[in-house]
C-alpha positions as CSV (number, residue, x, y, z in Angstrom):
1,M,-101.0,-93.6,-165.7
2,K,-99.7,-93.0,-162.2
3,H,-99.4,-89.3,-161.6
4,R,-96.0,-89.5,-159.9
5,L,-93.0,-87.5,-161.2
6,S,-89.4,-88.2,-160.5
7,F,-87.6,-85.5,-158.5
8,L,-85.7,-84.2,-161.5
9,M,-88.8,-84.3,-163.6
10,V,-90.6,-82.2,-161.0
11,L,-88.5,-79.4,-162.2
12,L,-89.8,-80.0,-165.7
13,L,-93.4,-79.8,-164.6
14,A,-94.6,-77.9,-167.6
15,F,-94.7,-81.2,-169.4
16,V,-97.5,-82.3,-167.1
17,L,-99.8,-79.7,-168.6
18,F,-100.0,-81.7,-171.8
19,L,-101.1,-84.9,-170.0
20,A,-104.7,-85.7,-169.5
21,A,-106.8,-88.1,-167.5
22,C,-104.1,-89.0,-165.1
23,S,-105.1,-91.9,-162.9
24,S,-103.9,-93.0,-159.4
25,D,-105.3,-96.5,-159.4
26,D,-102.1,-97.9,-157.9
27,T,-102.6,-101.1,-156.0
28,S,-98.9,-102.0,-155.6
29,A,-97.4,-102.6,-152.2
30,P,-96.3,-99.4,-150.3
31,E,-92.8,-98.3,-150.7
32,S,-90.3,-98.5,-147.9
33,T,-88.1,-95.5,-147.2
34,D,-85.3,-97.0,-149.3
35,G,-87.6,-97.3,-152.4
36,E,-88.0,-101.1,-152.2
37,A,-91.5,-102.5,-152.1
38,E,-92.3,-104.2,-148.8
39,E,-93.7,-107.7,-148.9
40,E,-97.2,-108.1,-147.5
41,V,-98.1,-111.4,-146.0
42,E,-101.7,-112.4,-146.9
43,G,-104.0,-112.7,-143.9
44,T,-101.8,-110.7,-141.5
45,E,-102.4,-107.4,-139.9
46,P,-99.6,-104.9,-139.2
47,A,-98.5,-105.1,-135.6
48,E,-99.8,-102.3,-133.4
49,P,-97.1,-100.3,-131.6
50,T,-96.9,-101.0,-127.9
51,G,-95.9,-99.0,-124.9
52,D,-95.9,-95.2,-124.6
53,Q,-96.4,-93.7,-128.0
54,T,-95.7,-90.1,-127.2
55,L,-93.1,-88.5,-129.4
56,V,-91.3,-85.4,-128.2
57,F,-89.8,-83.4,-131.0
58,A,-87.5,-80.6,-129.8
59,R,-86.8,-77.5,-131.9
60,G,-85.0,-74.2,-131.4
61,G,-88.0,-71.8,-131.8
62,D,-91.8,-71.7,-131.5
63,S,-94.3,-71.6,-134.4
64,V,-95.4,-68.1,-135.4
65,S,-98.9,-69.1,-136.3
66,L,-101.0,-72.3,-136.9
67,D,-102.7,-70.6,-139.8
68,Y,-100.3,-72.1,-142.4
69,A,-101.2,-69.9,-145.3
70,S,-100.5,-66.6,-143.6
71,V,-96.9,-67.3,-142.5
72,T,-93.7,-68.5,-144.1
73,D,-91.6,-70.0,-141.2
74,G,-90.7,-73.6,-141.1
75,E,-91.5,-73.9,-137.4
76,S,-95.2,-73.2,-138.2
77,S,-95.4,-75.7,-141.1
78,R,-93.6,-78.4,-139.1
79,V,-96.7,-78.5,-136.8
80,T,-99.5,-77.7,-139.3
81,K,-98.2,-80.4,-141.7
82,N,-99.5,-82.9,-139.1
83,I,-102.9,-81.2,-138.6
84,Y,-103.8,-80.3,-142.1
85,E,-103.7,-82.0,-145.5
86,T,-103.5,-80.9,-149.1
87,L,-105.2,-82.1,-152.3
88,I,-101.9,-83.5,-153.6
89,E,-99.1,-84.9,-151.3
90,F,-95.4,-85.2,-152.0
91,D,-93.6,-88.5,-151.4
92,R,-92.0,-88.9,-148.0
93,D,-88.5,-88.1,-149.2
94,S,-88.9,-86.1,-152.4
95,F,-91.1,-83.7,-154.3
96,E,-92.6,-86.5,-156.4
97,I,-96.4,-85.9,-156.4
98,G,-99.1,-88.3,-155.6
99,P,-102.7,-88.5,-154.2
100,G,-103.6,-86.6,-151.1
101,L,-107.2,-85.4,-150.3
102,A,-107.7,-85.8,-154.0
103,H,-107.3,-89.4,-155.1
104,D,-107.2,-88.6,-158.8
105,W,-107.1,-85.6,-161.2
106,E,-107.4,-84.7,-164.8
107,V,-105.7,-82.0,-166.9
108,D,-107.1,-80.9,-170.2
109,D,-105.0,-80.5,-173.3
110,S,-104.7,-76.7,-172.9
111,G,-103.3,-77.0,-169.4
112,L,-105.9,-74.6,-168.2
113,R,-108.5,-76.9,-166.6
114,F,-107.8,-79.2,-163.7
115,V,-110.4,-81.4,-162.2
116,F,-109.7,-83.0,-158.8
117,H,-111.6,-86.1,-157.6
118,L,-111.7,-85.9,-153.8
119,E,-111.7,-88.6,-151.2
120,E,-115.1,-89.5,-149.8
121,G,-115.8,-90.2,-146.1
122,V,-113.1,-87.9,-144.8
123,T,-114.1,-85.7,-141.8
124,F,-112.5,-82.7,-140.2
125,H,-111.4,-82.9,-136.6
126,D,-114.6,-81.2,-135.6
127,G,-116.7,-84.0,-137.2
128,T,-117.9,-82.0,-140.3
129,D,-117.4,-83.4,-143.8
130,F,-114.6,-82.7,-146.0
131,N,-115.9,-81.9,-149.5
132,A,-115.5,-79.7,-152.6
133,E,-117.2,-76.7,-151.0
134,A,-114.6,-76.8,-148.3
135,V,-111.8,-76.7,-150.9
136,K,-113.5,-73.8,-152.7
137,L,-113.9,-71.8,-149.6
138,N,-110.3,-72.1,-148.5
139,F,-108.9,-71.1,-151.9
140,E,-111.3,-68.1,-152.2
141,R,-110.3,-67.0,-148.7
142,W,-106.7,-66.7,-149.7
143,A,-107.4,-65.1,-153.1
144,D,-110.1,-62.6,-152.2
145,P,-109.0,-59.7,-149.9
146,E,-112.7,-59.0,-149.3
147,H,-113.6,-62.5,-148.2
148,E,-115.2,-62.8,-144.8
149,Y,-112.5,-65.2,-143.7
150,A,-109.5,-63.4,-145.1
151,F,-109.0,-61.5,-141.8
152,L,-106.7,-58.9,-143.4
153,D,-107.8,-56.3,-140.8
154,E,-106.4,-58.6,-138.1
155,G,-103.0,-58.7,-139.8
156,Y,-103.3,-61.8,-141.9
157,T,-101.4,-61.8,-145.2
158,Y,-101.2,-64.6,-147.8
159,S,-98.0,-63.5,-149.6
160,V,-97.1,-67.1,-150.8
161,Y,-100.6,-67.5,-152.4
162,G,-99.9,-64.2,-154.3
163,T,-96.5,-65.2,-155.5
164,Q,-97.4,-68.8,-156.4
165,F,-100.6,-67.9,-158.3
166,G,-99.7,-64.5,-159.8
167,G,-101.6,-62.3,-157.4
168,Y,-105.1,-62.1,-155.9
169,K,-108.6,-61.8,-157.1
170,G,-108.9,-58.8,-159.5
171,D,-105.1,-58.6,-160.2
172,E,-104.1,-58.8,-163.8
173,G,-101.6,-61.6,-163.2
174,H,-103.9,-63.8,-161.0
175,V,-104.0,-67.1,-162.9
176,I,-107.0,-68.8,-161.2
177,E,-110.0,-67.6,-163.1
178,E,-112.7,-69.9,-161.7
179,I,-113.2,-72.5,-159.1
180,N,-116.3,-74.6,-159.8
181,V,-117.8,-77.3,-157.6
182,L,-118.9,-80.1,-160.0
183,G,-120.2,-82.3,-157.2
184,D,-119.8,-83.0,-153.6
185,Y,-116.4,-84.6,-154.3
186,E,-115.3,-83.1,-157.6
187,I,-113.9,-79.6,-158.0
188,E,-112.6,-77.8,-161.1
189,F,-109.9,-75.1,-161.3
190,V,-109.9,-73.0,-164.5
191,L,-106.8,-70.9,-165.2
192,N,-106.6,-67.9,-167.6
193,Q,-103.1,-68.9,-168.6
194,P,-100.8,-71.9,-168.1
195,L,-98.9,-72.2,-164.8
196,G,-96.0,-74.5,-164.9
197,S,-95.9,-75.2,-161.2
198,F,-99.7,-75.5,-160.6
199,L,-99.7,-79.2,-159.5
200,Q,-96.6,-78.7,-157.4
201,N,-98.3,-75.7,-155.7
202,M,-101.2,-77.9,-154.8
203,G,-98.9,-80.1,-152.7
204,M,-97.5,-77.1,-150.7
205,S,-98.4,-77.1,-147.0
206,Y,-99.5,-73.5,-147.5
207,F,-102.6,-74.7,-149.4
208,A,-104.0,-77.3,-147.0
209,I,-107.7,-77.3,-146.2
210,T,-109.3,-76.0,-143.0
211,S,-112.8,-76.8,-141.7
212,P,-115.3,-74.2,-142.8
213,Q,-117.1,-74.6,-139.5
214,A,-113.9,-73.7,-137.7
215,F,-113.8,-70.4,-139.5
216,E,-117.4,-69.7,-138.3
217,E,-116.6,-70.8,-134.7
218,H,-113.1,-69.2,-134.2
219,G,-112.9,-66.4,-136.8
220,S,-109.6,-64.7,-136.8
221,A,-108.5,-66.8,-133.8
222,I,-108.1,-69.7,-136.3
223,N,-104.4,-69.3,-136.0
224,E,-104.6,-70.7,-132.4
225,N,-107.5,-73.2,-133.1
226,P,-106.4,-75.3,-136.1
227,V,-108.9,-77.8,-137.5
228,G,-107.9,-80.0,-140.4
229,T,-108.3,-83.6,-141.6
230,G,-104.8,-84.7,-140.7
231,P,-103.5,-87.6,-138.6
232,F,-103.2,-85.5,-135.4
233,K,-105.6,-83.1,-133.7
234,F,-104.6,-79.9,-131.9
235,V,-104.7,-80.0,-128.1
236,S,-102.9,-77.0,-126.7
237,W,-100.2,-74.3,-127.3
238,S,-98.1,-72.9,-124.5
239,R,-96.2,-70.1,-126.3
240,D,-92.4,-70.5,-126.5
241,D,-92.8,-73.8,-124.7
242,S,-94.8,-76.5,-126.4
243,I,-97.5,-77.5,-128.8
244,I,-99.4,-80.7,-128.1
245,L,-101.2,-82.8,-130.7
246,E,-103.1,-86.0,-130.2
247,K,-104.0,-89.0,-132.4
248,N,-107.0,-88.5,-134.7
249,E,-108.9,-91.6,-133.9
250,D,-111.1,-91.1,-137.0
251,Y,-108.3,-90.6,-139.4
252,W,-109.3,-91.7,-142.9
253,K,-106.1,-93.7,-143.6
254,E,-106.5,-97.1,-142.0
255,G,-104.0,-98.0,-139.3
256,L,-102.6,-94.5,-139.0
257,P,-101.2,-92.6,-137.1
258,K,-99.2,-95.0,-135.0
259,L,-98.3,-92.4,-132.4
260,D,-100.8,-91.4,-129.7
261,R,-99.4,-88.0,-129.0
262,V,-96.8,-85.5,-130.4
263,I,-95.2,-82.8,-128.4
264,F,-93.3,-80.1,-130.2
265,Q,-91.0,-78.8,-127.5
266,V,-89.0,-75.5,-127.7
267,I,-85.4,-75.7,-126.4
268,P,-83.6,-72.7,-127.9
269,D,-80.0,-73.9,-127.3
270,N,-78.6,-76.6,-129.6
271,S,-76.4,-78.2,-126.9
272,A,-79.3,-78.2,-124.4
273,R,-81.4,-80.1,-126.9
274,L,-78.7,-82.6,-127.4
275,T,-78.4,-83.1,-123.6
276,A,-82.2,-83.6,-123.4
277,L,-81.9,-86.2,-126.2
278,R,-79.1,-88.1,-124.5
279,S,-81.1,-88.1,-121.2
280,G,-84.2,-89.5,-122.8
281,Q,-86.3,-86.4,-122.2
282,I,-87.0,-85.9,-126.0
283,D,-87.1,-88.3,-129.0
284,I,-86.0,-86.2,-132.0
285,M,-84.1,-82.9,-132.1
286,D,-83.7,-80.4,-135.0
287,G,-80.8,-78.1,-135.3
288,L,-78.0,-80.6,-134.6
289,N,-74.6,-79.0,-134.6
290,P,-72.6,-80.6,-137.5
291,D,-69.7,-80.9,-135.1
292,D,-71.8,-83.4,-133.0
293,V,-72.6,-85.7,-135.9
294,A,-69.6,-88.0,-135.6
295,Q,-70.1,-88.7,-131.9
296,I,-73.8,-89.4,-132.3
297,E,-73.1,-91.8,-135.1
298,G,-70.8,-93.7,-132.7
299,D,-73.6,-94.0,-130.1
300,D,-75.9,-97.0,-130.5
301,S,-78.6,-95.4,-128.6
302,L,-78.9,-92.5,-131.0
303,Q,-79.2,-92.0,-134.8
304,V,-78.6,-89.1,-137.2
305,F,-81.1,-88.0,-139.9
306,E,-80.1,-85.9,-143.0
307,R,-82.4,-83.8,-145.2
308,A,-81.5,-83.4,-148.9
309,T,-79.9,-80.1,-149.8
310,N,-82.8,-77.9,-150.7
311,N,-82.1,-74.4,-149.2
312,I,-80.2,-71.2,-149.2
313,G,-78.7,-69.4,-146.2
314,Y,-78.1,-65.8,-147.0
315,L,-77.2,-62.3,-145.8
316,G,-79.8,-59.8,-147.0
317,F,-79.7,-56.1,-147.5
318,H,-82.5,-53.6,-147.3
319,V,-81.7,-52.2,-150.7
320,E,-83.8,-49.0,-150.2
321,K,-81.7,-47.8,-147.3
322,E,-78.4,-46.1,-147.5
323,P,-75.7,-47.1,-148.1
324,F,-77.1,-50.5,-149.1
325,N,-79.1,-48.9,-151.9
326,D,-75.7,-48.9,-153.7
327,P,-74.9,-52.1,-155.5
328,V,-71.2,-51.4,-155.2
329,V,-71.5,-51.6,-151.4
330,R,-73.4,-54.8,-151.7
331,R,-70.8,-56.3,-154.0
332,A,-68.1,-55.3,-151.5
333,F,-69.9,-57.2,-148.8
334,N,-70.0,-60.2,-151.1
335,H,-66.2,-60.1,-151.5
336,A,-65.6,-59.5,-147.8
337,I,-67.3,-62.7,-146.5
338,D,-65.3,-65.9,-146.3
339,K,-67.9,-68.6,-147.1
340,E,-65.4,-71.4,-147.1
341,G,-64.3,-70.4,-143.6
342,L,-67.9,-70.2,-142.5
343,I,-68.5,-73.7,-143.7
344,A,-65.4,-75.0,-141.9
345,I,-66.4,-73.4,-138.7
346,L,-70.1,-74.2,-138.6
347,Y,-71.1,-77.0,-141.0
348,G,-68.5,-79.7,-140.7
349,G,-68.5,-80.3,-144.4
350,L,-72.3,-80.6,-144.6
351,A,-72.7,-77.6,-146.9
352,E,-71.4,-76.0,-150.0
353,T,-70.9,-72.3,-150.9
354,A,-73.7,-70.6,-152.7
355,K,-73.6,-68.3,-155.6
356,N,-77.2,-68.4,-156.7
357,T,-80.5,-68.1,-154.9
358,I,-81.6,-71.6,-155.9
359,P,-79.7,-74.8,-155.0
360,P,-77.8,-76.8,-157.7
361,G,-80.0,-79.3,-159.5
362,Y,-83.0,-77.0,-159.8
363,L,-84.5,-76.2,-163.2
364,G,-82.5,-73.3,-164.7
365,Y,-79.7,-73.3,-162.2
366,N,-77.0,-71.1,-163.8
367,D,-73.6,-72.7,-163.1
368,G,-72.0,-70.2,-165.4
369,I,-72.3,-67.4,-162.8
370,D,-68.9,-66.4,-161.5
371,E,-69.1,-66.6,-157.7
372,Y,-68.0,-63.5,-155.8
373,S,-64.5,-64.5,-154.6
374,Y,-63.4,-63.9,-151.0
375,D,-61.1,-60.9,-151.6
376,P,-60.8,-58.5,-148.7
377,E,-58.6,-56.1,-150.7
378,L,-61.1,-55.8,-153.5
379,A,-63.8,-55.3,-150.9
380,K,-61.9,-52.4,-149.5
381,E,-61.5,-50.9,-153.0
382,L,-65.2,-51.1,-153.7
383,L,-66.1,-49.6,-150.3
384,A,-63.8,-46.7,-151.0
385,E,-65.3,-46.3,-154.5
386,A,-68.7,-46.1,-152.9
387,G,-67.5,-43.5,-150.4
388,I,-67.7,-45.8,-147.3
389,E,-65.1,-44.7,-144.8
390,E,-63.3,-47.0,-142.5
391,G,-65.2,-47.4,-139.2
392,F,-68.6,-47.5,-140.9
393,T,-71.0,-49.1,-138.4
394,F,-74.3,-50.9,-139.0
395,D,-76.6,-53.4,-137.2
396,L,-76.4,-57.0,-138.3
397,W,-79.8,-58.6,-137.5
398,T,-79.2,-62.2,-136.5
399,M,-81.7,-65.0,-136.1
400,P,-82.3,-66.2,-132.5
401,V,-82.9,-69.8,-133.4
402,A,-81.1,-72.5,-135.4
403,R,-82.5,-73.1,-138.8
404,P,-81.8,-76.0,-141.3
405,Y,-79.7,-73.7,-143.4
406,M,-77.9,-72.2,-140.4
407,P,-77.3,-74.4,-137.4
408,D,-75.7,-71.8,-135.2
409,P,-76.7,-68.2,-136.2
410,Q,-74.8,-66.5,-133.4
411,R,-71.5,-68.1,-134.4
412,A,-72.2,-67.4,-138.0
413,A,-72.9,-63.7,-137.2
414,E,-69.6,-63.5,-135.2
415,A,-67.7,-65.0,-138.2
416,I,-69.3,-62.5,-140.6
417,Q,-68.6,-59.7,-138.1
418,A,-64.9,-60.6,-138.0
419,N,-64.7,-60.7,-141.8
420,L,-66.3,-57.3,-142.1
421,A,-63.9,-55.9,-139.4
422,D,-61.0,-57.0,-141.6
423,V,-62.3,-54.5,-144.3
424,G,-62.9,-51.7,-141.8
425,I,-66.6,-52.2,-141.1
426,T,-68.1,-52.6,-137.7
427,A,-71.2,-54.9,-137.5
428,N,-73.3,-54.7,-134.3
429,I,-75.0,-58.0,-133.8
430,V,-78.7,-57.6,-133.0
431,T,-81.0,-60.4,-132.0
432,K,-84.7,-60.4,-131.4
433,E,-87.3,-63.0,-130.4
434,W,-88.1,-65.2,-133.5
435,A,-91.6,-64.1,-134.3
436,T,-90.6,-60.5,-133.8
437,Y,-87.6,-61.0,-136.0
438,L,-89.7,-62.3,-138.8
439,E,-92.4,-59.6,-138.4
440,E,-90.0,-56.7,-138.2
441,T,-87.8,-57.8,-141.1
442,E,-90.9,-58.2,-143.2
443,Q,-91.8,-54.6,-142.2
444,G,-88.3,-53.4,-143.2
445,K,-87.0,-52.2,-139.9
446,H,-83.6,-53.6,-140.5
447,D,-80.6,-52.6,-142.6
448,V,-78.9,-56.0,-143.0
449,F,-80.3,-59.4,-141.8
450,M,-79.5,-63.1,-141.8
451,L,-82.1,-65.6,-143.0
452,G,-82.6,-68.4,-145.4
453,W,-85.2,-70.3,-147.4
454,S,-86.0,-73.9,-147.9
455,G,-87.9,-75.2,-151.0
456,V,-91.3,-76.7,-150.4
457,N,-92.4,-77.8,-153.9
458,G,-89.3,-78.5,-155.9
459,D,-89.8,-75.6,-158.2
460,P,-87.4,-72.6,-158.7
461,D,-90.3,-70.1,-158.7
462,Y,-90.9,-70.7,-155.0
463,F,-87.4,-69.3,-154.3
464,F,-87.3,-66.4,-156.8
465,S,-90.8,-65.1,-156.5
466,N,-91.0,-65.2,-152.7
467,L,-87.5,-63.8,-152.1
468,L,-86.8,-61.4,-154.9
469,H,-90.0,-60.5,-156.8
470,G,-91.3,-57.0,-156.2
471,D,-94.8,-58.4,-155.6
472,A,-93.5,-60.2,-152.5
473,I,-93.1,-56.9,-150.7
474,P,-94.2,-57.0,-147.9
475,G,-93.7,-60.8,-147.5
476,G,-90.8,-63.0,-148.2
477,N,-88.9,-60.3,-150.0
478,R,-87.2,-58.8,-147.0
479,S,-84.5,-57.2,-149.2
480,F,-87.2,-54.9,-150.7
481,Y,-85.5,-55.6,-154.0
482,S,-87.6,-54.9,-157.1
483,N,-86.0,-54.9,-160.6
484,E,-88.6,-54.6,-163.3
485,E,-86.7,-56.7,-165.7
486,V,-86.3,-59.5,-163.1
487,N,-90.0,-59.2,-162.2
488,D,-91.0,-59.5,-165.9
489,L,-88.8,-62.5,-166.5
490,L,-90.1,-64.3,-163.4
491,V,-93.7,-63.8,-164.6
492,Q,-92.8,-65.2,-168.0
493,A,-91.0,-68.2,-166.4
494,K,-94.0,-68.8,-164.1
495,T,-96.4,-69.2,-167.0
496,E,-94.1,-70.8,-169.6
497,V,-94.9,-74.4,-170.5
498,D,-91.7,-75.2,-172.5
499,F,-89.3,-76.3,-169.8
500,D,-86.2,-75.4,-171.9
501,V,-87.5,-71.8,-172.3
502,R,-88.3,-71.7,-168.7
503,A,-84.8,-72.8,-167.7
504,E,-83.3,-70.0,-170.0
505,L,-85.5,-67.4,-168.3
506,Y,-84.3,-68.4,-164.9
507,E,-80.7,-68.3,-166.1
508,Q,-81.2,-64.7,-167.2
509,V,-82.8,-63.9,-163.8
510,Q,-79.7,-65.2,-162.0
511,E,-77.4,-63.1,-164.1
512,L,-79.3,-59.9,-163.2
513,I,-79.6,-60.8,-159.6
514,H,-75.9,-61.5,-159.4
515,E,-75.1,-58.1,-160.8
516,D,-77.5,-56.3,-158.5
517,A,-76.3,-58.3,-155.5
518,P,-79.4,-57.8,-153.2
519,M,-78.0,-60.5,-150.9
520,V,-74.9,-62.4,-150.1
521,P,-75.7,-66.1,-150.9
522,L,-73.8,-68.0,-148.2
523,V,-74.5,-71.7,-148.2
524,H,-76.6,-74.6,-149.4
525,S,-76.6,-77.0,-146.4
526,I,-77.4,-80.6,-145.6
527,P,-79.6,-80.1,-142.5
528,T,-79.0,-82.7,-139.8
529,L,-81.3,-84.0,-137.0
530,A,-80.7,-86.5,-134.3
531,G,-83.1,-89.0,-132.6
532,S,-83.3,-91.9,-130.2
533,S,-82.6,-95.3,-131.8
534,N,-86.1,-96.4,-130.8
535,V,-87.7,-93.9,-133.3
536,K,-88.8,-95.9,-136.3
537,N,-90.1,-94.8,-139.7
538,Y,-89.1,-91.2,-139.4
539,V,-88.2,-89.8,-142.8
540,P,-87.1,-86.1,-142.9
541,H,-88.5,-84.3,-145.9
542,P,-86.5,-81.9,-148.1
543,S,-89.1,-79.2,-147.4
544,T,-88.3,-79.3,-143.6
545,S,-91.8,-80.3,-142.7
546,E,-93.0,-83.9,-142.7
547,T,-96.0,-85.9,-141.6
548,L,-95.4,-88.1,-138.6
549,D,-98.3,-90.5,-139.3
550,E,-96.1,-93.6,-139.8
551,V,-93.6,-92.8,-137.0
552,E,-93.6,-95.1,-134.0
553,L,-91.5,-95.7,-130.9
554,E,-90.1,-99.1,-130.3
555,N,-90.4,-99.9,-126.6
């Protein structure tokens, strides 16, 4: 049986735990981006791309680190996705799972034992062999705080590993009991309890495989010296300017990559990026202003790309700091912000208002939640009830870079500032450099902040456990929100194998979160990018990070 799941069925992943001996012996023709099988002509070789095959991908901010497991920002994974690979890979335009560095796997009837059969003949960029021992070392590095390559003393943290696998070595909730090397190219994961999202987790870019020799050689500087098995090799990193990758000539997938070089270029301003695209200085740009979509669609030399809706843009409170420790104040903010107006100003119709943490369509999405209405008068009443006097002032931390869920953070902050002024609150907009912004919000130096989250595995747990579970402090939970009932429900949902029960648990979670209001859910957006018309085979992934191995430039 092919181990591929439809996008909807991804959200019902618990069913997979009852399947055994899954096989990936699929010899059908590769799928094109529109889902149709492409015809192969016997005896012909695919044409080699000609001319300059250097792709320049412009983005608003720099990567924080190239050690993928220790950071949560999309600008880091955008790069590392092309250097590193995971055991399981998602389809190019969805969260359907298929072979990666593991060509096959088996799940026993209990759902507690997973055996992965690894690709042979794969080498890391440093020439060493990829094998089961390398997989084991990487997972043990993330799980064990005492591991020699954990580098916790150097500031490395692996919060996503902890939230996705229930903690770390020695923790009661940690679900991975054993990792056993059964052969050079066969590895076994033994769980102590079922984990509904286990296979989906194995496809997340956080859990890609680094060369063991690279750890020995670079130590804690691995974040600036990435060595994987992917289609591109790391060349250089000029901070806040560019990251350069080059073609992996020894890549294990025949005929790939097609590009010779990829340059990830930082151009902070959206309009400046578009100008660079129009002038031919870059080939693809992220963070396209929705207002510019129509004119680009009318330009034959350019093209627009859209990602599927798979995110949340939100305003978060530090719920341990006054007066935001009062849920009445937080509810007042929810009523004070005009989300429809925000969408009209910034998103050009390419977004919908949010009322829950997860986007519609995810397992357990609670459509019965009554969204906080835009009601300035009610907001004033709630603020008065909480003892907040007119003229109250606070700092509104605002992202310095465009993100998929927020194409123009400064304008969004100004719109929110105006809404709050209407109810007698003064918001001072504060902006910091991107890496500093992420670091200091994780440390809790803020009162109120703007941020968002994009799904990377198609499972609701990735949103809830990283953003709102108490164990994600410090980490993705920058609201410092911890409700014991919510925490317990999320643990139950994580380990539940009945997808109907799992959905009910997430619905309960959303009711509690809505009442506590640790954030203002703003929008679920359709992120847009633009590119030159000579860019071929580029498929934007819902996770916001995609492999560029099949991309080429038509010259």
